N, CA, C and O atoms as CSV, one atom per row, in Angstrom:
chain,resi,resn,atom,element,x,y,z
A,1,MET,N,N,-44.399,20.150,26.316
A,1,MET,CA,C,-43.266,20.649,25.537
A,1,MET,C,C,-43.055,19.745,24.317
A,1,MET,O,O,-43.033,18.521,24.448
A,2,PRO,N,N,-42.900,20.344,23.137
A,2,PRO,CA,C,-42.735,19.523,21.937
A,2,PRO,C,C,-41.379,18.800,21.923
A,2,PRO,O,O,-40.390,19.240,22.510
A,3,ARG,N,N,-41.399,17.670,21.217
A,3,ARG,CA,C,-40.165,16.876,21.125
A,3,ARG,C,C,-39.177,17.588,20.216
A,3,ARG,O,O,-39.526,18.036,19.123
A,4,SER,N,N,-37.956,17.683,20.677
A,4,SER,CA,C,-36.927,18.372,19.902
A,4,SER,C,C,-36.036,17.341,19.208
A,4,SER,O,O,-35.388,16.520,19.857
A,5,VAL,N,N,-36.020,17.402,17.898
A,5,VAL,CA,C,-35.124,16.513,17.143
A,5,VAL,C,C,-34.200,17.394,16.310
A,5,VAL,O,O,-34.633,18.354,15.673
A,6,ASN,N,N,-32.949,17.053,16.332
A,6,ASN,CA,C,-31.984,17.861,15.590
A,6,ASN,C,C,-31.914,17.375,14.148
A,6,ASN,O,O,-30.974,16.684,13.756
A,7,ALA,N,N,-32.917,17.745,13.370
A,7,ALA,CA,C,-33.036,17.278,11.991
A,7,ALA,C,C,-31.874,17.750,11.128
A,7,ALA,O,O,-31.458,17.055,10.201
A,8,VAL,N,N,-31.358,18.922,11.434
A,8,VAL,CA,C,-30.255,19.470,10.634
A,8,VAL,C,C,-29.031,18.564,10.744
A,8,VAL,O,O,-28.413,18.227,9.734
A,9,ALA,N,N,-28.682,18.171,11.960
A,9,ALA,CA,C,-27.509,17.314,12.174
A,9,ALA,C,C,-27.741,15.917,11.595
A,9,ALA,O,O,-26.839,15.327,11.001
A,10,SER,N,N,-28.963,15.392,11.773
A,10,SER,CA,C,-29.272,14.056,11.253
A,10,SER,C,C,-29.135,14.022,9.741
A,10,SER,O,O,-28.544,13.102,9.175
A,11,ARG,N,N,-29.692,15.042,9.097
A,11,ARG,CA,C,-29.635,15.117,7.639
A,11,ARG,C,C,-28.188,15.261,7.169
A,11,ARG,O,O,-27.790,14.662,6.171
A,12,ALA,N,N,-27.412,16.056,7.892
A,12,ALA,CA,C,-26.009,16.258,7.523
A,12,ALA,C,C,-25.240,14.944,7.621
A,12,ALA,O,O,-24.409,14.631,6.768
A,13,ARG,N,N,-25.531,14.178,8.677
A,13,ARG,CA,C,-24.877,12.867,8.847
A,13,ARG,C,C,-25.206,11.943,7.679
A,13,ARG,O,O,-24.326,11.288,7.120
A,14,ARG,N,N,-26.483,11.901,7.323
A,14,ARG,CA,C,-26.904,11.034,6.230
A,14,ARG,C,C,-26.305,11.482,4.898
A,14,ARG,O,O,-25.879,10.657,4.090
A,15,LYS,N,N,-26.279,12.780,4.683
A,15,LYS,CA,C,-25.718,13.305,3.441
A,15,LYS,C,C,-24.236,12.969,3.317
A,15,LYS,O,O,-23.739,12.671,2.230
A,16,LYS,N,N,-23.539,13.022,4.454
A,16,LYS,CA,C,-22.105,12.723,4.458
A,16,LYS,C,C,-21.863,11.267,4.028
A,16,LYS,O,O,-20.971,10.986,3.227
A,17,VAL,N,N,-22.662,10.359,4.568
A,17,VAL,CA,C,-22.521,8.932,4.226
A,17,VAL,C,C,-22.917,8.701,2.776
A,17,VAL,O,O,-22.235,7.971,2.056
A,18,LEU,N,N,-24.030,9.325,2.335
A,18,LEU,CA,C,-24.471,9.131,0.953
A,18,LEU,C,C,-23.450,9.695,-0.040
A,18,LEU,O,O,-23.300,9.177,-1.146
A,19,LYS,N,N,-22.761,10.747,0.361
A,19,LYS,CA,C,-21.722,11.303,-0.501
A,19,LYS,C,C,-20.563,10.306,-0.642
A,19,LYS,O,O,-20.003,10.145,-1.726
A,20,LEU,N,N,-20.209,9.636,0.470
A,20,LEU,CA,C,-19.147,8.629,0.418
A,20,LEU,C,C,-19.561,7.414,-0.410
A,20,LEU,O,O,-18.715,6.743,-1.002
A,21,ALA,N,N,-20.873,7.132,-0.450
A,21,ALA,CA,C,-21.374,5.965,-1.175
A,21,ALA,C,C,-21.623,6.268,-2.648
A,21,ALA,O,O,-22.012,5.381,-3.407
A,22,LYS,N,N,-21.404,7.509,-3.053
A,22,LYS,CA,C,-21.671,7.915,-4.426
A,22,LYS,C,C,-20.873,7.056,-5.402
A,22,LYS,O,O,-19.689,6.798,-5.189
A,23,GLY,N,N,-21.529,6.616,-6.472
A,23,GLY,CA,C,-20.858,5.815,-7.483
A,23,GLY,C,C,-21.054,4.321,-7.303
A,23,GLY,O,O,-20.688,3.540,-8.182
A,24,ASN,N,N,-21.629,3.909,-6.171
A,24,ASN,CA,C,-21.898,2.492,-5.966
A,24,ASN,C,C,-23.085,2.059,-6.820
A,24,ASN,O,O,-23.905,2.885,-7.221
A,25,PHE,N,N,-23.170,0.760,-7.094
A,25,PHE,CA,C,-24.201,0.224,-7.975
A,25,PHE,C,C,-25.557,0.179,-7.279
A,25,PHE,O,O,-25.661,-0.244,-6.128
A,26,GLY,N,N,-26.571,0.611,-7.974
A,26,GLY,CA,C,-27.957,0.479,-7.506
A,26,GLY,C,C,-28.218,1.164,-6.184
A,26,GLY,O,O,-27.811,2.305,-5.966
A,27,SER,N,N,-28.909,0.447,-5.299
A,27,SER,CA,C,-29.343,1.056,-4.038
A,27,SER,C,C,-28.190,1.305,-3.078
A,27,SER,O,O,-28.357,2.015,-2.085
A,28,ARG,N,N,-27.023,0.732,-3.358
A,28,ARG,CA,C,-25.878,0.959,-2.475
A,28,ARG,C,C,-25.460,2.433,-2.473
A,28,ARG,O,O,-24.810,2.895,-1.535
A,29,GLY,N,N,-25.831,3.158,-3.513
A,29,GLY,CA,C,-25.435,4.559,-3.611
A,29,GLY,C,C,-26.488,5.542,-3.170
A,29,GLY,O,O,-26.177,6.716,-2.965
A,30,ASN,N,N,-27.755,5.098,-3.013
A,30,ASN,CA,C,-28.777,6.102,-2.705
A,30,ASN,C,C,-29.780,5.714,-1.617
A,30,ASN,O,O,-30.598,6.548,-1.231
A,31,VAL,N,N,-29.746,4.487,-1.113
A,31,VAL,CA,C,-30.636,4.102,-0.014
A,31,VAL,C,C,-29.824,4.162,1.269
A,31,VAL,O,O,-28.779,3.521,1.382
A,32,TRP,N,N,-30.308,4.932,2.234
A,32,TRP,CA,C,-29.540,5.232,3.435
A,32,TRP,C,C,-29.012,3.998,4.150
A,32,TRP,O,O,-27.817,3.922,4.437
A,33,THR,N,N,-29.888,3.017,4.450
A,33,THR,CA,C,-29.452,1.870,5.254
A,33,THR,C,C,-28.431,1.016,4.502
A,33,THR,O,O,-27.467,0.527,5.090
A,34,VAL,N,N,-28.647,0.844,3.213
A,34,VAL,CA,C,-27.721,0.039,2.407
A,34,VAL,C,C,-26.399,0.783,2.237
A,34,VAL,O,O,-25.324,0.195,2.357
A,35,ALA,N,N,-26.492,2.090,1.955
A,35,ALA,CA,C,-25.292,2.903,1.759
A,35,ALA,C,C,-24.453,2.949,3.030
A,35,ALA,O,O,-23.224,2.919,2.966
A,36,LYS,N,N,-25.116,3.021,4.187
A,36,LYS,CA,C,-24.407,3.074,5.463
A,36,LYS,C,C,-23.553,1.826,5.647
A,36,LYS,O,O,-22.388,1.908,6.037
A,37,ASN,N,N,-24.153,0.658,5.359
A,37,ASN,CA,C,-23.414,-0.603,5.485
A,37,ASN,C,C,-22.244,-0.663,4.505
A,37,ASN,O,O,-21.148,-1.102,4.853
A,38,THR,N,N,-22.494,-0.219,3.280
A,38,THR,CA,C,-21.456,-0.229,2.249
A,38,THR,C,C,-20.282,0.651,2.641
A,38,THR,O,O,-19.123,0.261,2.503
A,39,VAL,N,N,-20.595,1.842,3.131
A,39,VAL,CA,C,-19.544,2.797,3.494
A,39,VAL,C,C,-18.736,2.282,4.681
A,39,VAL,O,O,-17.509,2.377,4.680
A,40,GLU,N,N,-19.409,1.738,5.693
A,40,GLU,CA,C,-18.697,1.202,6.860
A,40,GLU,C,C,-17.741,0.099,6.449
A,40,GLU,O,O,-16.593,0.054,6.891
A,41,ARG,N,N,-18.233,-0.794,5.593
A,41,ARG,CA,C,-17.403,-1.901,5.120
A,41,ARG,C,C,-16.224,-1.380,4.306
A,41,ARG,O,O,-15.095,-1.849,4.454
A,42,GLY,N,N,-16.503,-0.405,3.446
A,42,GLY,CA,C,-15.442,0.171,2.615
A,42,GLY,C,C,-14.364,0.843,3.435
A,42,GLY,O,O,-13.177,0.709,3.138
A,43,LEU,N,N,-14.771,1.567,4.469
A,43,LEU,CA,C,-13.792,2.248,5.314
A,43,LEU,C,C,-12.958,1.251,6.109
A,43,LEU,O,O,-11.772,1.480,6.347
A,44,ALA,N,N,-13.580,0.141,6.522
A,44,ALA,CA,C,-12.840,-0.900,7.247
A,44,ALA,C,C,-11.779,-1.511,6.334
A,44,ALA,O,O,-10.640,-1.719,6.750
A,45,PHE,N,N,-12.160,-1.797,5.085
A,45,PHE,CA,C,-11.194,-2.344,4.133
A,45,PHE,C,C,-10.098,-1.334,3.833
A,45,PHE,O,O,-8.930,-1.703,3.709
A,46,ALA,N,N,-10.461,-0.071,3.716
A,46,ALA,CA,C,-9.468,0.966,3.420
A,46,ALA,C,C,-8.410,1.017,4.518
A,46,ALA,O,O,-7.222,1.172,4.237
A,47,TYR,N,N,-8.848,0.886,5.769
A,47,TYR,CA,C,-7.913,0.919,6.894
A,47,TYR,C,C,-6.969,-0.281,6.839
A,47,TYR,O,O,-5.751,-0.120,6.923
A,48,SER,N,N,-7.524,-1.471,6.698
A,48,SER,CA,C,-6.684,-2.670,6.711
A,48,SER,C,C,-5.774,-2.736,5.484
A,48,SER,O,O,-4.642,-3.211,5.578
A,49,HIS,N,N,-6.260,-2.263,4.339
A,49,HIS,CA,C,-5.453,-2.331,3.129
A,49,HIS,C,C,-4.339,-1.291,3.125
A,49,HIS,O,O,-3.337,-1.473,2.433
A,50,ARG,N,N,-4.490,-0.215,3.874
A,50,ARG,CA,C,-3.364,0.713,4.020
A,50,ARG,C,C,-2.200,0.018,4.704
A,50,ARG,O,O,-1.038,0.263,4.379
A,51,LYS,N,N,-2.519,-0.855,5.658
A,51,LYS,CA,C,-1.465,-1.614,6.347
A,51,LYS,C,C,-0.892,-2.686,5.405
A,51,LYS,O,O,0.316,-2.918,5.372
A,52,GLU,N,N,-1.776,-3.327,4.649
A,52,GLU,CA,C,-1.383,-4.412,3.748
A,52,GLU,C,C,-0.486,-3.915,2.624
A,52,GLU,O,O,0.406,-4.626,2.163
A,53,LYS,N,N,-0.737,-2.678,2.189
A,53,LYS,CA,C,0.000,-2.100,1.072
A,53,LYS,C,C,1.501,-2.066,1.336
A,53,LYS,O,O,2.303,-2.244,0.419
A,54,LYS,N,N,1.877,-1.838,2.590
A,54,LYS,CA,C,3.292,-1.757,2.951
A,54,LYS,C,C,3.987,-3.098,2.721
A,54,LYS,O,O,5.113,-3.147,2.227
A,55,GLY,N,N,3.308,-4.174,3.080
A,55,GLY,CA,C,3.863,-5.509,2.852
A,55,GLY,C,C,3.924,-5.862,1.379
A,55,GLY,O,O,4.863,-6.516,0.926
A,56,ASN,N,N,2.908,-5.424,0.626
A,56,ASN,CA,C,2.885,-5.688,-0.813
A,56,ASN,C,C,4.063,-5.017,-1.510
A,56,ASN,O,O,4.696,-5.609,-2.384
A,57,PHE,N,N,4.353,-3.772,-1.117
A,57,PHE,CA,C,5.474,-3.066,-1.725
A,57,PHE,C,C,6.799,-3.717,-1.344
A,57,PHE,O,O,7.699,-3.834,-2.176
A,58,ARG,N,N,6.917,-4.140,-0.090
A,58,ARG,CA,C,8.151,-4.798,0.341
A,58,ARG,C,C,8.404,-6.058,-0.489
A,58,ARG,O,O,9.532,-6.298,-0.918
A,59,SER,N,N,7.363,-6.863,-0.718
A,59,SER,CA,C,7.554,-8.081,-1.506
A,59,SER,C,C,7.875,-7.756,-2.967
A,59,SER,O,O,8.634,-8.484,-3.607
A,60,LEU,N,N,7.314,-6.685,-3.493
A,60,LEU,CA,C,7.645,-6.257,-4.858
A,60,LEU,C,C,9.124,-5.878,-4.954
A,60,LEU,O,O,9.814,-6.262,-5.898
A,61,TRP,N,N,9.600,-5.114,-3.957
A,61,TRP,CA,C,11.011,-4.713,-3.951
A,61,TRP,C,C,11.915,-5.932,-3.874
A,61,TRP,O,O,12.946,-5.984,-4.544
A,62,ILE,N,N,11.537,-6.914,-3.062
A,62,ILE,CA,C,12.340,-8.126,-2.908
A,62,ILE,C,C,12.423,-8.889,-4.233
A,62,ILE,O,O,13.489,-9.376,-4.608
A,63,VAL,N,N,11.293,-8.988,-4.937
A,63,VAL,CA,C,11.275,-9.670,-6.241
A,63,VAL,C,C,12.200,-8.955,-7.223
A,63,VAL,O,O,12.944,-9.604,-7.957
A,64,ARG,N,N,12.159,-7.646,-7.240
A,64,ARG,CA,C,12.988,-6.877,-8.172
A,64,ARG,C,C,14.481,-7.014,-7.845
A,64,ARG,O,O,15.308,-7.169,-8.743
A,65,ILE,N,N,14.810,-6.956,-6.562
A,65,ILE,CA,C,16.210,-7.096,-6.154
A,65,ILE,C,C,16.706,-8.502,-6.497
A,65,ILE,O,O,17.822,-8.669,-6.988
A,66,ASN,N,N,15.886,-9.494,-6.241
A,66,ASN,CA,C,16.246,-10.884,-6.538
A,66,ASN,C,C,16.519,-11.065,-8.023
A,66,ASN,O,O,17.510,-11.689,-8.404
A,67,ALA,N,N,15.643,-10.523,-8.863
A,67,ALA,CA,C,15.817,-10.646,-10.312
A,67,ALA,C,C,17.121,-9.985,-10.765
A,67,ALA,O,O,17.848,-10.528,-11.597
A,68,ALA,N,N,17.403,-8.813,-10.210
A,68,ALA,CA,C,18.625,-8.095,-10.593
A,68,ALA,C,C,19.868,-8.805,-10.069
A,68,ALA,O,O,20.876,-8.885,-10.771
A,69,ALA,N,N,19.805,-9.319,-8.848
A,69,ALA,CA,C,20.958,-9.996,-8.254
A,69,ALA,C,C,21.281,-11.283,-9.007
A,69,ALA,O,O,22.450,-11.638,-9.155
A,70,ARG,N,N,20.252,-11.980,-9.481
A,70,ARG,CA,C,20.475,-13.234,-10.212
A,70,ARG,C,C,21.179,-13.005,-11.552
A,70,ARG,O,O,21.811,-13.918,-12.085
A,71,ASN,N,N,21.071,-11.784,-12.100
A,71,ASN,CA,C,21.817,-11.456,-13.326
A,71,ASN,C,C,23.323,-11.486,-13.083
A,71,ASN,O,O,24.109,-11.654,-14.016
A,72,TYR,N,N,23.715,-11.324,-11.828
A,72,TYR,CA,C,25.136,-11.313,-11.464
A,72,TYR,C,C,25.523,-12.568,-10.689
A,72,TYR,O,O,26.544,-12.585,-10.001
A,73,GLY,N,N,24.703,-13.625,-10.800
A,73,GLY,CA,C,25.041,-14.910,-10.210
A,73,GLY,C,C,24.873,-15.003,-8.702
A,73,GLY,O,O,25.554,-15.795,-8.052
A,74,MET,N,N,23.978,-14.207,-8.142
A,74,MET,CA,C,23.714,-14.259,-6.702
A,74,MET,C,C,22.213,-14.374,-6.469
A,74,MET,O,O,21.405,-13.922,-7.280
A,75,THR,N,N,21.858,-14.985,-5.352
A,75,THR,CA,C,20.450,-14.983,-4.974
A,75,THR,C,C,20.189,-13.749,-4.118
A,75,THR,O,O,21.120,-13.075,-3.677
A,76,TYR,N,N,18.929,-13.470,-3.893
A,76,TYR,CA,C,18.547,-12.337,-3.035
A,76,TYR,C,C,19.126,-12.508,-1.642
A,76,TYR,O,O,19.659,-11.567,-1.054
A,77,SER,N,N,19.012,-13.725,-1.123
A,77,SER,CA,C,19.462,-14.015,0.235
A,77,SER,C,C,20.969,-13.778,0.376
A,77,SER,O,O,21.421,-13.133,1.322
A,78,GLU,N,N,21.726,-14.303,-0.567
A,78,GLU,CA,C,23.183,-14.105,-0.559
A,78,GLU,C,C,23.515,-12.615,-0.625
A,78,GLU,O,O,24.330,-12.103,0.142
A,79,PHE,N,N,22.858,-11.939,-1.567
A,79,PHE,CA,C,23.133,-10.520,-1.803
A,79,PHE,C,C,22.881,-9.685,-0.549
A,79,PHE,O,O,23.716,-8.872,-0.153
A,80,MET,N,N,21.717,-9.899,0.070
A,80,MET,CA,C,21.378,-9.109,1.258
A,80,MET,C,C,22.305,-9.454,2.429
A,80,MET,O,O,22.683,-8.575,3.204
A,81,GLY,N,N,22.668,-10.730,2.555
A,81,GLY,CA,C,23.572,-11.143,3.616
A,81,GLY,C,C,24.926,-10.478,3.484
A,81,GLY,O,O,25.472,-9.970,4.463
A,82,LYS,N,N,25.471,-10.478,2.274
A,82,LYS,CA,C,26.781,-9.860,2.035
A,82,LYS,C,C,26.715,-8.343,2.150
A,82,LYS,O,O,27.671,-7.699,2.583
A,83,LEU,N,N,25.586,-7.784,1.762
A,83,LEU,CA,C,25.387,-6.331,1.866
A,83,LEU,C,C,25.448,-5.894,3.328
A,83,LEU,O,O,26.095,-4.905,3.672
A,84,ASN,N,N,24.755,-6.660,4.183
A,84,ASN,CA,C,24.769,-6.342,5.619
A,84,ASN,C,C,26.138,-6.592,6.232
A,84,ASN,O,O,26.568,-5.849,7.115
A,85,ALA,N,N,26.827,-7.635,5.770
A,85,ALA,CA,C,28.155,-7.947,6.296
A,85,ALA,C,C,29.151,-6.832,5.973
A,85,ALA,O,O,30.024,-6.517,6.782
A,86,LYS,N,N,29.012,-6.242,4.794
A,86,LYS,CA,C,29.889,-5.133,4.387
A,86,LYS,C,C,29.521,-3.823,5.083
A,86,LYS,O,O,30.285,-2.858,5.045
A,87,GLY,N,N,28.350,-3.794,5.715
A,87,GLY,CA,C,27.916,-2.580,6.406
A,87,GLY,C,C,27.307,-1.539,5.489
A,87,GLY,O,O,27.259,-0.358,5.832
A,88,ILE,N,N,26.842,-1.966,4.324
A,88,ILE,CA,C,26.179,-1.040,3.399
A,88,ILE,C,C,24.711,-0.981,3.801
A,88,ILE,O,O,24.004,-1.988,3.763
A,89,SER,N,N,24.268,0.193,4.181
A,89,SER,CA,C,22.889,0.315,4.675
A,89,SER,C,C,22.008,1.023,3.644
A,89,SER,O,O,21.708,2.211,3.764
A,90,LEU,N,N,21.606,0.261,2.634
A,90,LEU,CA,C,20.616,0.739,1.666
A,90,LEU,C,C,19.356,-0.083,1.861
A,90,LEU,O,O,19.414,-1.311,1.938
A,91,ASN,N,N,18.224,0.586,1.942
A,91,ASN,CA,C,16.987,-0.175,2.151
A,91,ASN,C,C,16.501,-0.792,0.847
A,91,ASN,O,O,16.999,-0.471,-0.232
A,92,ARG,N,N,15.522,-1.681,0.964
A,92,ARG,CA,C,15.041,-2.438,-0.188
A,92,ARG,C,C,14.414,-1.542,-1.253
A,92,ARG,O,O,14.515,-1.818,-2.448
A,93,LYS,N,N,13.773,-0.476,-0.810
A,93,LYS,CA,C,13.131,0.447,-1.755
A,93,LYS,C,C,14.179,1.075,-2.677
A,93,LYS,O,O,13.991,1.138,-3.892
A,94,VAL,N,N,15.273,1.532,-2.092
A,94,VAL,CA,C,16.336,2.172,-2.865
A,94,VAL,C,C,17.025,1.154,-3.766
A,94,VAL,O,O,17.295,1.437,-4.933
A,95,LEU,N,N,17.311,-0.033,-3.224
A,95,LEU,CA,C,17.958,-1.075,-4.020
A,95,LEU,C,C,17.105,-1.474,-5.222
A,95,LEU,O,O,17.620,-1.644,-6.327
A,96,ALA,N,N,15.794,-1.623,-5.000
A,96,ALA,CA,C,14.891,-1.994,-6.092
A,96,ALA,C,C,14.849,-0.895,-7.146
A,96,ALA,O,O,14.801,-1.181,-8.342
A,97,ASP,N,N,14.867,0.354,-6.707
A,97,ASP,CA,C,14.848,1.478,-7.642
A,97,ASP,C,C,16.132,1.496,-8.475
A,97,ASP,O,O,16.094,1.709,-9.687
A,98,LEU,N,N,17.263,1.271,-7.813
A,98,LEU,CA,C,18.531,1.221,-8.545
A,98,LEU,C,C,18.545,0.063,-9.541
A,98,LEU,O,O,19.005,0.216,-10.672
A,99,ALA,N,N,18.043,-1.088,-9.118
A,99,ALA,CA,C,18.024,-2.262,-9.987
A,99,ALA,C,C,17.181,-2.014,-11.233
A,99,ALA,O,O,17.533,-2.465,-12.323
A,100,MET,N,N,16.071,-1.301,-11.073
A,100,MET,CA,C,15.171,-1.051,-12.198
A,100,MET,C,C,15.672,0.080,-13.099
A,100,MET,O,O,15.702,-0.055,-14.323
A,101,ASN,N,N,16.066,1.201,-12.474
A,101,ASN,CA,C,16.299,2.426,-13.249
A,101,ASN,C,C,17.768,2.746,-13.507
A,101,ASN,O,O,18.086,3.468,-14.453
A,102,GLN,N,N,18.668,2.217,-12.676
A,102,GLN,CA,C,20.091,2.500,-12.861
A,102,GLN,C,C,20.903,1.217,-12.690
A,102,GLN,O,O,21.568,1.031,-11.671
A,103,PRO,N,N,20.848,0.339,-13.685
A,103,PRO,CA,C,21.520,-0.964,-13.549
A,103,PRO,C,C,23.031,-0.854,-13.339
A,103,PRO,O,O,23.629,-1.719,-12.698
A,104,GLN,N,N,23.656,0.210,-13.878
A,104,GLN,CA,C,25.109,0.367,-13.696
A,104,GLN,C,C,25.442,0.591,-12.220
A,104,GLN,O,O,26.411,0.033,-11.705
A,105,ALA,N,N,24.647,1.395,-11.557
A,105,ALA,CA,C,24.865,1.664,-10.129
A,105,ALA,C,C,24.644,0.384,-9.318
A,105,ALA,O,O,25.382,0.103,-8.374
A,106,PHE,N,N,23.629,-0.381,-9.693
A,106,PHE,CA,C,23.360,-1.641,-8.985
A,106,PHE,C,C,24.520,-2.610,-9.207
A,106,PHE,O,O,24.911,-3.336,-8.293
A,107,GLU,N,N,25.069,-2.618,-10.424
A,107,GLU,CA,C,26.200,-3.490,-10.723
A,107,GLU,C,C,27.406,-3.131,-9.848
A,107,GLU,O,O,28.120,-4.015,-9.375
A,108,GLN,N,N,27.624,-1.842,-9.640
A,108,GLN,CA,C,28.735,-1.394,-8.788
A,108,GLN,C,C,28.543,-1.895,-7.343
A,108,GLN,O,O,29.501,-2.293,-6.681
A,109,ILE,N,N,27.310,-1.868,-6.880
A,109,ILE,CA,C,27.013,-2.354,-5.520
A,109,ILE,C,C,27.299,-3.847,-5.451
A,109,ILE,O,O,27.891,-4.322,-4.482
A,110,VAL,N,N,26.881,-4.592,-6.476
A,110,VAL,CA,C,27.115,-6.038,-6.495
A,110,VAL,C,C,28.610,-6.329,-6.490
A,110,VAL,O,O,29.065,-7.221,-5.774
A,111,LYS,N,N,29.381,-5.580,-7.285
A,111,LYS,CA,C,30.833,-5.775,-7.337
A,111,LYS,C,C,31.484,-5.464,-5.998
A,111,LYS,O,O,32.426,-6.144,-5.591
A,112,THR,N,N,30.989,-4.441,-5.314
A,112,THR,CA,C,31.492,-4.088,-3.986
A,112,THR,C,C,31.234,-5.199,-2.988
A,112,THR,O,O,32.068,-5.489,-2.131
A,113,VAL,N,N,30.078,-5.810,-3.108
A,113,VAL,CA,C,29.652,-6.842,-2.168
A,113,VAL,C,C,30.405,-8.156,-2.397
A,113,VAL,O,O,30.726,-8.860,-1.439
A,114,LYS,N,N,30.688,-8.486,-3.658
A,114,LYS,CA,C,31.307,-9.780,-3.984
A,114,LYS,C,C,32.713,-9.907,-3.428
A,114,LYS,O,O,33.362,-10.935,-3.619
């Protein structure tokens, strides 16, 4: 009995990986073994960086809130502490957006907190 190899599925698998590797420099984009390694590594980084992105945005929001709060003579730490003490539940994303795009609204929050 002849050996049965599923060439259609194998080729489809390789094509899928080579498609993901498209645009890479040199053999990373068109040599199967090199492209496979590149794609695996890229997907691993994509997974971990999706998690990392959340922390990066949080730190950006904190920097923006701190800068805005210091315009009114408060540090970020003081501002957030007083905000929680007053029971105002606005998250950092919203506060940073207000600080950047609507300074009057942020000023009202600071006055409420003081």
